[in-house]
C-alpha positions in Angstrom: -3.9 -2.2 32.2 -2.4 -0.6 29.1 0.5 -2.2 27.4 3.9 -0.5 27.3 3.4 -0.1 23.5 0.1 1.7 23.9 1.6 4.0 26.6 4.6 4.7 24.4 2.4 5.4 21.4 0.1 7.7 23.4 3.2 9.6 24.7 4.5 10.0 21.2 1.2 11.3 20.0 1.1 13.8 22.8 4.6 15.0 21.9 3.5 15.4 18.3 0.5 17.4 19.4 2.8 19.7 21.5 5.2 20.1 18.5 2.6 21.2 16.0 2.5 24.8 17.2 6.2 25.1 16.4 5.3 25.0 12.7 2.0 26.9 12.5 3.3 30.4 11.8 5.8 29.4 9.2 3.3 27.4 7.2 0.6 30.1 7.6 3.0 32.7 6.2 3.7 30.6 3.1 0.2 29.3 2.5 -1.9 32.4 2.9 -5.7 32.0 2.4 -8.5 32.6 0.1 -10.4 35.9 0.1 -11.3 37.1 3.7 -15.0 37.5 4.3 -16.4 39.0 7.5 -19.9 37.8 8.5 -21.4 39.1 11.8 -17.9 40.1 13.0 -16.5 36.6 12.3 -13.7 36.0 9.8 -14.1 33.4 7.1 -11.8 32.4 4.2 -13.3 31.7 0.8 -12.3 28.4 -0.8 -10.2 28.6 -4.0 -8.8 26.6 -6.8 -5.2 27.1 -7.9 -4.7 26.8 -11.6 -6.0 23.6 -13.0 -5.8 21.6 -9.8 -8.3 18.8 -9.4 -9.5 19.7 -5.9 -10.4 22.9 -4.1 -8.2 24.5 -1.4 -9.6 25.9 1.8 -8.1 27.8 4.8 -4.4 27.6 5.0 -3.6 25.4 2.0 -5.9 22.6 2.9 -6.2 20.8 -0.5 -9.0 18.2 -0.2 -11.5 16.4 -2.4 -14.3 17.3 0.1 -13.8 21.1 -0.2 -16.5 22.8 -2.2 -16.0 25.5 -4.8 -17.7 28.7 -3.6 -17.6 27.4 0.0 -15.8 29.0 2.9 -14.4 28.1 6.2 -14.2 30.0 9.5 -10.8 31.1 10.8 -11.2 28.6 13.6 -11.9 25.7 11.2 -9.0 26.8 9.0 -6.7 26.7 12.1 -8.0 23.4 13.2 -7.5 21.9 9.7 -4.0 23.5 9.6 -3.0 21.9 12.9 -4.4 18.5 11.9 -2.5 18.6 8.6 0.7 19.7 10.2 0.3 16.8 12.7 -0.1 14.3 9.8 2.9 15.8 7.9 5.0 15.9 11.1 4.4 12.2 11.7 5.3 11.4 8.0 8.4 13.6 8.2 9.6 11.9 11.4 9.1 8.5 9.7 11.2 9.5 6.7 13.9 11.9 8.1 15.7 9.6 10.6 17.6 12.3 12.4 14.8 14.8 12.4 14.8 15.5 16.2 18.5 16.3 16.2 18.2 18.9 13.4 18.2 22.7 14.0 14.8 24.3 14.7 15.2 26.3 11.5 15.7 23.2 9.4 12.9 21.3 11.1 10.5 24.2 10.4 11.5 24.3 6.7 11.3 20.6 6.3 7.8 20.4 7.8 6.7 23.3 5.7 8.1 21.6 2.6 6.5 18.3 3.5 3.2 20.2 4.1 3.4 21.5 0.5 4.6 18.1 -0.9 7.9 19.2 -2.3 10.4 17.4 0.0 8.2 14.3 0.3 8.4 14.0 -3.5 12.2 14.1 -3.5 13.5 10.7 -2.3 17.1 11.5 -3.3 17.1 14.7 -1.1 15.6 12.7 1.8 18.3 10.0 1.4 21.1 12.7 1.4 19.6 14.4 4.5 19.5 11.0 6.2 23.1 10.4 5.3 24.1 13.8 6.7 25.1 15.1 3.3 23.4 18.4 3.7 25.4 20.4 1.1 24.5 17.8 -1.6 20.9 17.7 -0.3 20.5 21.4 -0.6 21.6 21.3 -4.3 19.6 18.2 -5.1 16.4 19.7 -3.6 16.4 22.5 -6.2 17.3 20.2 -9.1 13.8 19.4 -10.2 11.1 20.5 -12.6 8.8 21.9 -10.0 11.4 24.4 -8.8 12.4 25.4 -12.4 8.7 25.9 -13.3 8.2 28.0 -10.2 11.2 30.2 -11.0 9.9 30.7 -14.5 6.4 31.5 -13.5 7.4 33.8 -10.6 5.4 31.7 -8.2 6.0 32.0 -4.4 6.8 28.3 -4.5 10.3 29.1 -5.7 11.1 31.3 -2.7 9.7 28.6 -0.4 11.9 25.9 -2.0 15.0 28.2 -1.9 14.3 28.8 1.8 14.3 25.0 2.4 17.5 24.6 0.4 19.2 27.4 2.3 18.1 25.9 5.7 19.6 22.5 4.5 22.8 24.3 3.5 23.0 26.1 6.9 22.8 22.6 8.6 25.9 21.7 6.5 27.7 24.7 7.9 26.7 23.8 11.4 28.0 20.3 10.9 31.2 21.7 9.3 30.4 19.9 6.0 31.2 22.9 3.9 
């Protein structure tokens, strides 16, 4: 017979699996893909390298040492990788954002999207402020970093994504009557 801990862990994993679909569209919209190639009526995405990054990206922002330059992935494989990565990021997010499940859907989507990209996970002060319920301060702190400033300067889509996250955090402050 399975222990209570195993049953609870299995239930938690099933819940995470069910939640993943809540984040797919938002992340797909931000991530985009490599060049679309149609082979025998089937859609593939060409792998790509962004700037001087060490590894190659495939599908919907799947940055991995095993991706091959010049390679491609099917749309199905890209979606499978996306969902697996969202699941991993969602688990990490829930471990680090203590009140995650009580946040608005908009903020949850923005937090997971940012965690997927690596921005919020690299901002311990913002995480601490969110965990303390100091959303207004967290929204300002999140944009107070070199990555954001560089993205604004370069005109990268990363700036818009980070601003969307900061605005979602700020909206949470309004909902909690912090502002």
